[in-house]
N, CA, C and O atoms as a Tinker XYZ file with bonds, in Angstrom:
   508  protein
     1  N    113.775000   99.356000   77.268000    73     2
     2  CA   114.067000   98.134000   77.989000    64     1     3
     3  C    112.825000   97.710000   78.777000    63     2     4     5
     4  O    112.146000   98.535000   79.389000    81     3
     5  N    112.551000   96.428000   78.748000    73     3     6
     6  CA   111.419000   95.883000   79.491000    64     5     7
     7  C    111.879000   95.407000   80.863000    63     6     8     9
     8  O    113.025000   95.001000   81.051000    81     7
     9  N    110.966000   95.469000   81.801000    73     7    10
    10  CA   111.257000   95.043000   83.163000    64     9    11
    11  C    110.216000   94.012000   83.581000    63    10    12    13
    12  O    109.016000   94.213000   83.394000    81    11
    13  N    110.682000   92.924000   84.139000    73    11    14
    14  CA   109.804000   91.897000   84.689000    64    13    15
    15  C    109.903000   91.971000   86.207000    63    14    16    17
    16  O    110.992000   91.880000   86.774000    81    15
    17  N    108.773000   92.134000   86.849000    73    15    18
    18  CA   108.724000   92.173000   88.309000    64    17    19
    19  C    107.996000   90.924000   88.780000    63    18    20    21
    20  O    106.862000   90.673000   88.372000    81    19
    21  N    108.637000   90.147000   89.629000    73    19    22
    22  CA   108.010000   88.953000   90.210000    64    21    23
    23  C    107.688000   89.246000   91.666000    63    22    24    25
    24  O    108.550000   89.669000   92.435000    81    23
    25  N    106.462000   89.019000   92.024000    73    23    26
    26  CA   106.000000   89.298000   93.370000    64    25    27
    27  C    105.315000   88.047000   93.905000    63    26    28    29
    28  O    104.280000   87.626000   93.388000    81    27
    29  N    105.893000   87.464000   94.932000    73    27    30
    30  CA   105.302000   86.266000   95.523000    64    29    31
    31  C    104.146000   86.672000   96.422000    63    30    32    33
    32  O    104.150000   87.763000   96.993000    81    31
    33  N    103.170000   85.808000   96.549000    73    31    34
    34  CA   102.036000   86.126000   97.409000    64    33    35
    35  C    102.489000   86.297000   98.846000    63    34    36    37
    36  O    103.517000   85.762000   99.259000    81    35
    37  N    101.703000   87.051000   99.598000    73    35    38
    38  CA   101.982000   87.236000  101.016000    64    37    39
    39  C    101.704000   85.966000  101.800000    63    38    40    41
    40  O    101.232000   84.971000  101.250000    81    39
    41  N    101.999000   86.012000  103.072000    73    39    42
    42  CA   101.836000   84.837000  103.927000    64    41    43
    43  C    100.370000   84.425000  104.007000    63    42    44    45
    44  O     99.503000   85.225000  104.358000    81    43
    45  N    100.112000   83.169000  103.677000    73    43    46
    46  CA    98.750000   82.640000  103.764000    64    45    47
    47  C     98.529000   82.026000  105.141000    63    46    48    49
    48  O     99.455000   81.879000  105.938000    81    47
    49  N     97.281000   81.676000  105.391000    73    47    50
    50  CA    96.938000   81.027000  106.655000    64    49    51
    51  C     97.739000   79.736000  106.832000    63    50    52    53
    52  O     98.239000   79.448000  107.920000    81    51
    53  N     97.853000   78.971000  105.761000    73    51    54
    54  CA    98.572000   77.688000  105.859000    64    53    55
    55  C    100.079000   77.888000  105.908000    63    54    56    57
    56  O    100.769000   77.088000  106.541000    81    55
    57  N    100.621000   78.922000  105.268000    73    55    58
    58  CA   102.050000   79.209000  105.418000    64    57    59
    59  C    102.353000   79.423000  106.899000    63    58    60    61
    60  O    103.331000   78.901000  107.435000    81    59
    61  N    101.504000   80.189000  107.531000    73    59    62
    62  CA   101.690000   80.521000  108.943000    64    61    63
    63  C    101.642000   79.261000  109.805000    63    62    64    65
    64  O    102.355000   79.160000  110.803000    81    63
    65  N    100.806000   78.305000  109.419000    73    63    66
    66  CA   100.660000   77.056000  110.176000    64    65    67
    67  C    101.706000   76.009000  109.791000    63    66    68    69
    68  O    101.746000   74.934000  110.390000    81    67
    69  N    102.549000   76.305000  108.807000    73    67    70
    70  CA   103.582000   75.356000  108.394000    64    69    71
    71  C    103.029000   74.157000  107.637000    63    70    72    73
    72  O    103.513000   73.037000  107.802000    81    71
    73  N    102.012000   74.390000  106.804000    73    71    74
    74  CA   101.395000   73.300000  106.046000    64    73    75
    75  C    101.694000   73.445000  104.560000    63    74    76    77
    76  O    101.856000   74.555000  104.054000    81    75
    77  N    101.765000   72.308000  103.867000    73    75    78
    78  CA   101.891000   72.318000  102.412000    64    77    79
    79  C    100.582000   72.858000  101.838000    63    78    80    81
    80  O     99.502000   72.368000  102.167000    81    79
    81  N    100.686000   73.863000  100.985000    73    79    82
    82  CA    99.486000   74.494000  100.450000    64    81    83
    83  C     99.183000   74.024000   99.044000    63    82    84    85
    84  O     98.099000   73.502000   98.784000    81    83
    85  N    100.134000   74.204000   98.129000    73    83    86
    86  CA    99.906000   73.791000   96.751000    64    85    87
    87  C     98.692000   74.460000   96.146000    63    86    88    89
    88  O     98.598000   75.687000   96.129000    81    87
    89  N     97.763000   73.663000   95.649000    73    87    90
    90  CA    96.579000   74.199000   94.976000    64    89    91
    91  C     95.390000   74.430000   95.910000    63    90    92    93
    92  O     94.325000   74.847000   95.454000    81    91
    93  N     95.553000   74.169000   97.194000    73    91    94
    94  CA    94.457000   74.442000   98.123000    64    93    95
    95  C     94.285000   75.959000   98.192000    63    94    96    97
    96  O     95.255000   76.690000   98.394000    81    95
    97  N     93.065000   76.421000   98.027000    73    95    98
    98  CA    92.801000   77.846000   97.855000    64    97    99
    99  C     92.574000   78.549000   99.184000    63    98   100   101
   100  O     91.437000   78.856000   99.544000    81    99
   101  N     93.650000   78.802000   99.909000    73    99   102
   102  CA    93.564000   79.502000  101.193000    64   101   103
   103  C     93.924000   80.972000  100.988000    63   102   104   105
   104  O     94.728000   81.318000  100.123000    81   103
   105  N     93.316000   81.813000  101.794000    73   103   106
   106  CA    93.546000   83.246000  101.685000    64   105   107
   107  C     94.750000   83.710000  102.483000    63   106   108   109
   108  O     95.443000   82.924000  103.129000    81   107
   109  N     94.971000   85.008000  102.416000    73   107   110
   110  CA    96.095000   85.613000  103.120000    64   109   111
   111  C     95.815000   85.736000  104.612000    63   110   112   113
   112  O     94.669000   85.885000  105.038000    81   111
   113  N     96.872000   85.672000  105.382000    73   111   114
   114  CA    96.833000   85.948000  106.808000    64   113   115
   115  C     97.076000   87.451000  106.962000    63   114   116   117
   116  O     97.522000   88.092000  106.011000    81   115
   117  N     96.803000   88.015000  108.102000    73   115   118
   118  CA    96.965000   89.460000  108.330000    64   117   119
   119  C     98.323000   89.997000  107.933000    63   118   120   121
   120  O     98.420000   91.044000  107.293000    81   119
   121  N     99.381000   89.279000  108.313000    73   119   122
   122  CA   100.735000   89.711000  107.964000    64   121   123
   123  C    100.946000   89.677000  106.454000    63   122   124   125
   124  O    101.658000   90.521000  105.910000    81   123
   125  N    100.343000   88.721000  105.779000    73   123   126
   126  CA   100.446000   88.639000  104.322000    64   125   127
   127  C     99.825000   89.844000  103.645000    63   126   128   129
   128  O    100.343000   90.337000  102.642000    81   127
   129  N     98.717000   90.319000  104.190000    73   127   130
   130  CA    98.078000   91.525000  103.660000    64   129   131
   131  C     98.978000   92.745000  103.860000    63   130   132   133
   132  O     99.133000   93.568000  102.958000    81   131
   133  N     99.561000   92.849000  105.040000    73   131   134
   134  CA   100.449000   93.978000  105.331000    64   133   135
   135  C    101.655000   93.979000  104.390000    63   134   136   137
   136  O    102.069000   95.031000  103.902000    81   135
   137  N    102.209000   92.807000  104.143000    73   135   138
   138  CA   103.366000   92.718000  103.227000    64   137   139
   139  C    102.969000   93.088000  101.803000    63   138   140   141
   140  O    103.764000   93.683000  101.075000    81   139
   141  N    101.751000   92.745000  101.399000    73   139   142
   142  CA   101.263000   93.134000  100.082000    64   141   143
   143  C    101.213000   94.646000   99.931000    63   142   144   145
   144  O    101.567000   95.185000   98.883000    81   143
   145  N    100.768000   95.332000  100.992000    73   143   146
   146  CA   100.732000   96.807000  100.960000    64   145   147
   147  C    102.145000   97.382000  100.868000    63   146   148   149
   148  O    102.389000   98.325000  100.115000    81   147
   149  N    103.062000   96.817000  101.628000    73   147   150
   150  CA   104.456000   97.287000  101.575000    64   149   151
   151  C    105.019000   97.093000  100.170000    63   150   152   153
   152  O    105.672000   97.989000   99.634000    81   151
   153  N    104.774000   95.944000   99.580000    73   151   154
   154  CA   105.279000   95.682000   98.223000    64   153   155
   155  C    104.694000   96.656000   97.216000    63   154   156   157
   156  O    105.394000   97.109000   96.310000    81   155
   157  N    103.427000   96.979000   97.365000    73   155   158
   158  CA   102.803000   97.959000   96.481000    64   157   159
   159  C    103.438000   99.327000   96.620000    63   158   160   161
   160  O    103.686000  100.009000   95.625000    81   159
   161  N    103.700000   99.728000   97.855000    73   159   162
   162  CA   104.368000  101.028000   98.071000    64   161   163
   163  C    105.774000  101.024000   97.476000    63   162   164   165
   164  O    106.223000  102.030000   96.927000    81   163
   165  N    106.464000   99.895000   97.587000    73   163   166
   166  CA   107.806000   99.796000   96.991000    64   165   167
   167  C    107.751000   99.907000   95.468000    63   166   168   169
   168  O    108.616000  100.529000   94.852000    81   167
   169  N    106.731000   99.300000   94.870000    73   167   170
   170  CA   106.556000   99.431000   93.417000    64   169   171
   171  C    106.342000  100.894000   93.037000    63   170   172   173
   172  O    106.911000  101.376000   92.058000    81   171
   173  N    105.524000  101.593000   93.812000    73   171   174
   174  CA   105.257000  103.003000   93.536000    64   173   175
   175  C    106.528000  103.832000   93.699000    63   174   176   177
   176  O    106.819000  104.693000   92.868000    81   175
   177  N    107.281000  103.578000   94.759000    73   175   178
   178  CA   108.525000  104.326000   94.993000    64   177   179
   179  C    109.548000  104.086000   93.894000    63   178   180   181
   180  O    110.325000  104.979000   93.556000    81   179
   181  N    109.547000  102.882000   93.336000    73   179   182
   182  CA   110.485000  102.553000   92.265000    64   181   183
   183  C    110.011000  103.105000   90.923000    63   182   184   185
   184  O    110.721000  103.016000   89.921000    81   183
   185  N    108.804000  103.676000   90.912000    73   183   186
   186  CA   108.219000  104.267000   89.703000    64   185   187
   187  C    108.169000  103.264000   88.551000    63   186   188   189
   188  O    108.497000  103.584000   87.408000    81   187
   189  N    107.759000  102.064000   88.879000    73   187   190
   190  CA   107.646000  101.010000   87.862000    64   189   191
   191  C    106.343000  101.195000   87.096000    63   190   192   193
   192  O    105.273000  101.317000   87.692000    81   191
   193  N    106.442000  101.214000   85.797000    73   191   194
   194  CA   105.286000  101.401000   84.913000    64   193   195
   195  C    104.931000  100.066000   84.263000    63   194   196   197
   196  O    105.494000   99.693000   83.233000    81   195
   197  N    104.017000   99.377000   84.862000    73   195   198
   198  CA   103.617000   98.066000   84.348000    64   197   199
   199  C    102.543000   98.225000   83.272000    63   198   200   201
   200  O    101.791000   99.199000   83.256000    81   199
   201  N    102.493000   97.250000   82.383000    73   199   202
   202  CA   101.462000   97.211000   81.348000    64   201   203
   203  C    100.337000   96.252000   81.710000    63   202   204   205
   204  O     99.182000   96.458000   81.340000    81   203
   205  N    100.691000   95.214000   82.431000    73   203   206
   206  CA    99.728000   94.173000   82.757000    64   205   207
   207  C    100.231000   93.418000   83.989000    63   206   208   209
   208  O    101.428000   93.385000   84.271000    81   207
   209  N     99.289000   92.817000   84.713000    73   207   210
   210  CA    99.615000   91.990000   85.870000    64   209   211
   211  C     99.137000   90.580000   85.560000    63   210   212   213
   212  O     98.011000   90.384000   85.104000    81   211
   213  N     99.990000   89.606000   85.808000    73   211   214
   214  CA    99.628000   88.198000   85.647000    64   213   215
   215  C     99.646000   87.558000   87.029000    63   214   216   217
   216  O    100.565000   87.790000   87.815000    81   215
   217  N     98.640000   86.760000   87.321000    73   215   218
   218  CA    98.574000   86.082000   88.604000    64   217   219
   219  C     97.918000   84.716000   88.420000    63   218   220   221
   220  O     97.247000   84.462000   87.420000    81   219
   221  N     98.123000   83.855000   89.392000    73   219   222
   222  CA    97.412000   82.575000   89.372000    64   221   223
   223  C     95.952000   82.831000   89.718000    63   222   224   225
   224  O     95.553000   83.974000   89.942000    81   223
   225  N     95.172000   81.789000   89.761000    73   223   226
   226  CA    93.768000   81.924000   90.126000    64   225   227
   227  C     93.544000   81.694000   91.620000    63   226   228   229
   228  O     92.412000   81.771000   92.098000    81   227
   229  N     94.604000   81.417000   92.346000    73   227   230
   230  CA    94.483000   81.137000   93.776000    64   229   231
   231  C     94.265000   82.428000   94.561000    63   230   232   233
   232  O     94.873000   83.458000   94.268000    81   231
   233  N     93.384000   82.358000   95.567000    73   231   234
   234  CA    93.010000   83.530000   96.365000    64   233   235
   235  C     94.201000   84.320000   96.868000    63   234   236   237
   236  O     94.226000   85.546000   96.762000    81   235
   237  N     95.187000   83.627000   97.413000    73   235   238
   238  CA    96.299000   84.342000   98.024000    64   237   239
   239  C     97.071000   85.177000   97.013000    63   238   240   241
   240  O     97.558000   86.257000   97.347000    81   239
   241  N     97.187000   84.694000   95.793000    73   239   242
   242  CA    97.873000   85.445000   94.743000    64   241   243
   243  C     97.017000   86.610000   94.260000    63   242   244   245
   244  O     97.517000   87.720000   94.077000    81   243
   245  N     95.729000   86.356000   94.055000    73   243   246
   246  CA    94.817000   87.406000   93.609000    64   245   247
   247  C     94.739000   88.510000   94.667000    63   246   248   249
   248  O     94.797000   89.695000   94.336000    81   247
   249  N     94.608000   88.119000   95.941000    73   247   250
   250  CA    94.540000   89.102000   97.018000    64   249   251
   251  C     95.814000   89.932000   97.094000    63   250   252   253
   252  O     95.754000   91.153000   97.243000    81   251
   253  N     96.973000   89.274000   96.993000    73   251   254
   254  CA    98.243000   90.004000   97.042000    64   253   255
   255  C     98.336000   91.004000   95.895000    63   254   256   257
   256  O     98.734000   92.151000   96.098000    81   255
   257  N     97.967000   90.568000   94.689000    73   255   258
   258  CA    98.015000   91.470000   93.532000    64   257   259
   259  C     97.094000   92.664000   93.752000    63   258   260   261
   260  O     97.497000   93.802000   93.514000    81   259
   261  N     95.873000   92.424000   94.198000    73   259   262
   262  CA    94.925000   93.517000   94.413000    64   261   263
   263  C     95.414000   94.497000   95.474000    63   262   264   265
   264  O     95.317000   95.712000   95.297000    81   263
   265  N     95.935000   93.970000   96.565000    73   263   266
   266  CA    96.430000   94.818000   97.653000    64   265   267
   267  C     97.625000   95.649000   97.183000    63   266   268   269
   268  O     97.693000   96.849000   97.448000    81   267
   269  N     98.558000   95.014000   96.490000    73   267   270
   270  CA    99.747000   95.726000   96.004000    64   269   271
   271  C     99.363000   96.789000   94.972000    63   270   272   273
   272  O     99.898000   97.898000   94.993000    81   271
   273  N     98.444000   96.456000   94.078000    73   271   274
   274  CA    98.011000   97.424000   93.074000    64   273   275
   275  C     97.322000   98.625000   93.715000    63   274   276   277
   276  O     97.525000   99.763000   93.291000    81   275
   277  N     96.516000   98.369000   94.724000    73   275   278
   278  CA    95.861000   99.484000   95.419000    64   277   279
   279  C     96.889000  100.368000   96.109000    63   278   280   281
   280  O     96.808000  101.593000   96.022000    81   279
   281  N     97.860000   99.760000   96.797000    73   279   282
   282  CA    98.888000  100.531000   97.500000    64   281   283
   283  C     99.743000  101.342000   96.530000    63   282   284   285
   284  O    100.235000  102.416000   96.877000    81   283
   285  N     99.918000  100.824000   95.311000    73   283   286
   286  CA   100.720000  101.525000   94.297000    64   285   287
   287  C     99.866000  102.466000   93.453000    63   286   288   289
   288  O    100.380000  103.133000   92.555000    81   287
   289  N     98.550000  102.525000   93.739000    73   287   290
   290  CA    97.605000  103.328000   92.960000    64   289   291
   291  C     97.609000  102.915000   91.493000    63   290   292   293
   292  O     97.613000  103.754000   90.591000    81   291
   293  N     97.608000  101.608000   91.279000    73   291   294
   294  CA    97.628000  101.048000   89.929000    64   293   295
   295  C     96.446000  100.105000   89.678000    63   294   296   297
   296  O     96.553000   99.178000   88.875000    81   295
   297  N     95.326000  100.337000   90.359000    73   295   298
   298  CA    94.184000   99.435000   90.225000    64   297   299
   299  C     93.658000   99.361000   88.798000    63   298   300   301
   300  O     92.949000   98.414000   88.459000    81   299
   301  N     93.977000  100.313000   87.971000    73   299   302
   302  CA    93.489000  100.365000   86.592000    64   301   303
   303  C     94.195000   99.372000   85.673000    63   302   304   305
   304  O     93.725000   99.111000   84.566000    81   303
   305  N     95.316000   98.820000   86.123000    73   303   306
   306  CA    96.043000   97.878000   85.275000    64   305   307
   307  C     95.206000   96.628000   84.986000    63   306   308   309
   308  O     94.501000   96.139000   85.868000    81   307
   309  N     95.280000   96.115000   83.762000    73   307   310
   310  CA    94.587000   94.855000   83.492000    64   309   311
   311  C     95.264000   93.705000   84.248000    63   310   312   313
   312  O     96.489000   93.649000   84.354000    81   311
   313  N     94.447000   92.800000   84.763000    73   311   314
   314  CA    94.949000   91.644000   85.508000    64   313   315
   315  C     94.496000   90.392000   84.772000    63   314   316   317
   316  O     93.308000   90.200000   84.517000    81   315
   317  N     95.452000   89.552000   84.438000    73   315   318
   318  CA    95.157000   88.289000   83.762000    64   317   319
   319  C     95.468000   87.148000   84.722000    63   318   320   321
   320  O     96.553000   87.073000   85.299000    81   319
   321  N     94.494000   86.269000   84.874000    73   319   322
   322  CA    94.664000   85.141000   85.796000    64   321   323
   323  C     94.719000   83.847000   85.005000    63   322   324   325
   324  O     93.995000   83.662000   84.027000    81   323
   325  N     95.596000   82.955000   85.452000    73   323   326
   326  CA    95.702000   81.656000   84.802000    64   325   327
   327  C     96.081000   80.597000   85.831000    63   326   328   329
   328  O     96.935000   80.822000   86.688000    81   327
   329  N     95.439000   79.452000   85.735000    73   327   330
   330  CA    95.783000   78.334000   86.619000    64   329   331
   331  C     97.219000   77.878000   86.363000    63   330   332   333
   332  O     97.835000   77.252000   87.227000    81   331
   333  N     97.749000   78.184000   85.192000    73   331   334
   334  CA    99.115000   77.763000   84.865000    64   333   335
   335  C    100.163000   78.440000   85.749000    63   334   336   337
   336  O    101.312000   78.002000   85.799000    81   335
   337  N     99.771000   79.494000   86.437000    73   335   338
   338  CA   100.675000   80.174000   87.371000    64   337   339
   339  C    100.468000   79.710000   88.810000    63   338   340   341
   340  O    101.109000   80.219000   89.729000    81   339
   341  N     99.566000   78.741000   89.004000    73   339   342
   342  CA    99.360000   78.197000   90.349000    64   341   343
   343  C    100.651000   77.602000   90.880000    63   342   344   345
   344  O    101.560000   77.263000   90.122000    81   343
   345  N    100.711000   77.484000   92.191000    73   343   346
   346  CA   101.854000   76.821000   92.814000    64   345   347
   347  C    101.899000   75.356000   92.403000    63   346   348   349
   348  O    100.962000   74.824000   91.808000    81   347
   349  N    103.004000   74.731000   92.736000    73   347   350
   350  CA   103.138000   73.297000   92.505000    64   349   351
   351  C    102.042000   72.555000   93.256000    63   350   352   353
   352  O    101.696000   72.912000   94.382000    81   351
   353  N    101.508000   71.534000   92.630000    73   351   354
   354  CA   100.524000   70.679000   93.282000    64   353   355
   355  C    101.294000   69.640000   94.090000    63   354   356   357
   356  O    102.087000   68.883000   93.530000    81   355
   357  N    101.070000   69.598000   95.387000    73   355   358
   358  CA   101.830000   68.701000   96.258000    64   357   359
   359  C    101.189000   67.338000   96.449000    63   358   360   361
   360  O    101.659000   66.553000   97.272000    81   359
   361  N    100.141000   67.039000   95.720000    73   359   362
   362  CA    99.526000   65.722000   95.818000    64   361   363
   363  C     99.073000   65.414000   97.230000    63   362   364   365
   364  O     98.418000   66.236000   97.870000    81   363
   365  N     99.419000   64.232000   97.718000    73   363   366
   366  CA    98.987000   63.775000   99.039000    64   365   367
   367  C     99.570000   64.617000  100.174000    63   366   368   369
   368  O     99.116000   64.516000  101.313000    81   367
   369  N    100.568000   65.444000   99.874000    73   367   370
   370  CA   101.166000   66.272000  100.920000    64   369   371
   371  C    100.341000   67.522000  101.222000    63   370   372   373
   372  O    100.511000   68.131000  102.278000    81   371
   373  N     99.456000   67.908000  100.317000    73   371   374
   374  CA    98.674000   69.130000  100.529000    64   373   375
   375  C     97.907000   69.044000  101.842000    63   374   376   377
   376  O     97.203000   68.069000  102.108000    81   375
   377  N     98.057000   70.080000  102.653000    73   375   378
   378  CA    97.389000   70.149000  103.943000    64   377   379
   379  C     98.180000   69.551000  105.079000    63   378   380   381
   380  O     97.861000   69.783000  106.245000    81   379
   381  N     99.217000   68.775000  104.758000    73   379   382
   382  CA   100.015000   68.136000  105.813000    64   381   383
   383  C    100.976000   69.136000  106.453000    63   382   384   385
   384  O    101.432000   70.086000  105.818000    81   383
   385  N    101.262000   68.895000  107.703000    73   383   386
   386  CA   102.198000   69.712000  108.458000    64   385   387
   387  C    103.622000   69.424000  107.969000    63   386   388   389
   388  O    104.017000   68.265000  107.842000    81   387
   389  N    104.382000   70.479000  107.698000    73   387   390
   390  CA   105.726000   70.292000  107.154000    64   389   391
   391  C    106.679000   69.641000  108.156000    63   390   392   393
   392  O    107.508000   68.818000  107.768000    81   391
   393  N    106.577000   69.991000  109.419000    73   391   394
   394  CA   107.464000   69.399000  110.426000    64   393   395
   395  C    107.206000   67.895000  110.553000    63   394   396   397
   396  O    108.149000   67.109000  110.644000    81   395
   397  N    105.940000   67.498000  110.557000    73   395   398
   398  CA   105.603000   66.067000  110.640000    64   397   399
   399  C    106.064000   65.334000  109.377000    63   398   400   401
   400  O    106.513000   64.190000  109.446000    81   399
   401  N    105.952000   65.995000  108.235000    73   399   402
   402  CA   106.387000   65.395000  106.975000    64   401   403
   403  C    107.897000   65.200000  106.972000    63   402   404   405
   404  O    108.393000   64.182000  106.489000    81   403
   405  N    108.625000   66.168000  107.506000    73   403   406
   406  CA   110.088000   66.052000  107.609000    64   405   407
   407  C    110.459000   64.848000  108.471000    63   406   408   409
   408  O    111.367000   64.088000  108.135000    81   407
   409  N    109.752000   64.685000  109.578000    73   407   410
   410  CA   110.011000   63.543000  110.466000    64   409   411
   411  C    109.694000   62.216000  109.766000    63   410   412   413
   412  O    110.421000   61.236000  109.929000    81   411
   413  N    108.612000   62.190000  108.994000    73   411   414
   414  CA   108.177000   60.964000  108.325000    64   413   415
   415  C    109.110000   60.551000  107.187000    63   414   416   417
   416  O    109.430000   59.370000  107.051000    81   415
   417  N    109.553000   61.511000  106.366000    73   415   418
   418  CA   110.323000   61.194000  105.165000    64   417   419
   419  C    111.828000   61.410000  105.312000    63   418   420   421
   420  O    112.601000   60.918000  104.490000    81   419
   421  N    112.251000   62.131000  106.336000    73   419   422
   422  CA   113.670000   62.443000  106.496000    64   421   423
   423  C    114.018000   63.760000  105.810000    63   422   424   425
   424  O    113.307000   64.226000  104.919000    81   423
   425  N    115.117000   64.338000  106.243000    73   423   426
   426  CA   115.524000   65.676000  105.789000    64   425   427
   427  C    115.758000   65.752000  104.275000    63   426   428   429
   428  O    115.273000   66.672000  103.617000    81   427
   429  N    116.491000   64.799000  103.731000    73   427   430
   430  CA   116.829000   64.843000  102.303000    64   429   431
   431  C    115.585000   64.746000  101.422000    63   430   432   433
   432  O    115.415000   65.542000  100.498000    81   431
   433  N    114.722000   63.783000  101.699000    73   431   434
   434  CA   113.498000   63.625000  100.907000    64   433   435
   435  C    112.566000   64.812000  101.096000    63   434   436   437
   436  O    111.939000   65.269000  100.140000    81   435
   437  N    112.472000   65.317000  102.330000    73   435   438
   438  CA   111.636000   66.485000  102.596000    64   437   439
   439  C    112.108000   67.675000  101.762000    63   438   440   441
   440  O    111.296000   68.357000  101.137000    81   439
   441  N    113.406000   67.923000  101.751000    73   439   442
   442  CA   113.939000   69.052000  100.984000    64   441   443
   443  C    113.637000   68.907000   99.497000    63   442   444   445
   444  O    113.334000   69.895000   98.828000    81   443
   445  N    113.715000   67.709000   98.984000    73   443   446
   446  CA   113.386000   67.483000   97.576000    64   445   447
   447  C    111.904000   67.720000   97.319000    63   446   448   449
   448  O    111.536000   68.303000   96.298000    81   447
   449  N    111.057000   67.276000   98.230000    73   447   450
   450  CA   109.610000   67.455000   98.072000    64   449   451
   451  C    109.192000   68.913000   98.234000    63   450   452   453
   452  O    108.274000   69.375000   97.557000    81   451
   453  N    109.857000   69.632000   99.123000    73   451   454
   454  CA   109.443000   70.993000   99.470000    64   453   455
   455  C    109.983000   72.052000   98.516000    63   454   456   457
   456  O    109.572000   73.210000   98.591000    81   455
   457  N    110.883000   71.685000   97.636000    73   455   458
   458  CA   111.443000   72.659000   96.704000    64   457   459
   459  C    110.919000   72.367000   95.304000    63   458   460   461
   460  O    110.112000   71.457000   95.110000    81   459
   461  N    111.373000   73.128000   94.353000    73   459   462
   462  CA   110.903000   72.939000   92.987000    64   461   463
   463  C    111.752000   71.944000   92.210000    63   462   464   465
   464  O    111.693000   71.900000   90.981000    81   463
   465  N    112.535000   71.153000   92.915000    73   463   466
   466  CA   113.289000   70.086000   92.269000    64   465   467
   467  C    112.280000   69.100000   91.684000    63   466   468   469
   468  O    111.361000   68.683000   92.390000    81   467
   469  N    112.424000   68.721000   90.430000    73   467   470
   470  CA   111.467000   67.744000   89.882000    64   469   471
   471  C    111.497000   66.452000   90.690000    63   470   472   473
   472  O    112.389000   65.618000   90.531000    81   471
   473  N    110.526000   66.311000   91.537000    73   471   474
   474  CA   110.473000   65.167000   92.433000    64   473   475
   475  C    109.007000   64.790000   92.592000    63   474   476   477
   476  O    108.205000   65.630000   93.000000    81   475
   477  N    108.634000   63.557000   92.282000    73   475   478
   478  CA   107.231000   63.187000   92.414000    64   477   479
   479  C    106.775000   63.230000   93.865000    63   478   480   481
   480  O    107.499000   62.808000   94.766000    81   479
   481  N    105.580000   63.740000   94.080000    73   479   482
   482  CA   105.008000   63.721000   95.427000    64   481   483
   483  C    104.499000   62.312000   95.711000    63   482   484   485
   484  O    104.343000   61.523000   94.779000    81   483
   485  N    104.237000   61.975000   96.969000    73   483   486
   486  CA   103.853000   60.597000   97.288000    64   485   487
   487  C    102.707000   60.038000   96.461000    63   486   488   489
   488  O    102.719000   58.850000   96.139000    81   487
   489  N    101.721000   60.845000   96.106000    73   487   490
   490  CA   100.614000   60.311000   95.316000    64   489   491
   491  C    100.983000   60.118000   93.845000    63   490   492   493
   492  O    100.220000   59.514000   93.090000    81   491
   493  N    102.142000   60.624000   93.436000    73   491   494
   494  CA   102.555000   60.529000   92.037000    64   493   495
   495  C    103.407000   59.295000   91.745000    63   494   496   497
   496  O    103.714000   59.034000   90.582000    81   495
   497  N    103.794000   58.535000   92.759000    73   495   498
   498  CA   104.658000   57.378000   92.525000    64   497   499
   499  C    103.975000   56.352000   91.635000    63   498   500   501
   500  O    102.829000   55.965000   91.864000    81   499
   501  N    104.684000   55.938000   90.649000    73   499   502
   502  CA   104.161000   54.930000   89.723000    64   501   503
   503  C    104.906000   53.608000   90.000000    63   502   504   505
   504  O    106.102000   53.615000   90.291000    81   503
   505  N    104.201000   52.503000   89.909000    73   503   506
   506  CA   104.837000   51.208000   90.187000    64   505   507
   507  C    105.085000   50.455000   88.928000    63   506   508
   508  O    105.614000   49.344000   88.967000    81   507
């Protein structure tokens, strides 16, 4: 039986600041690094035998993968990176404060924009 393990990146600097990140390449914050180590130890405790690691090309994902692999003593695993695994591109929202965006667009529109619901970002509107 095959096992798929999904591991989200740790807290980035912009996550901590409450900003839309998307494709902006920000690194991990201290707490994000610590969580990566915990996740790696959990992988080791679960005795998961991975064949390969896939990650986006964004720093926060690469850093999380490296930290988790080191904590699990699995640095030898091949790592494949692809932009296709990057987070959603938030268009004009990238870098904006989420609380201010909620105030500007309203709760319902904000929730649609902030989730993976197929919803065009403000720069994607076509007339």
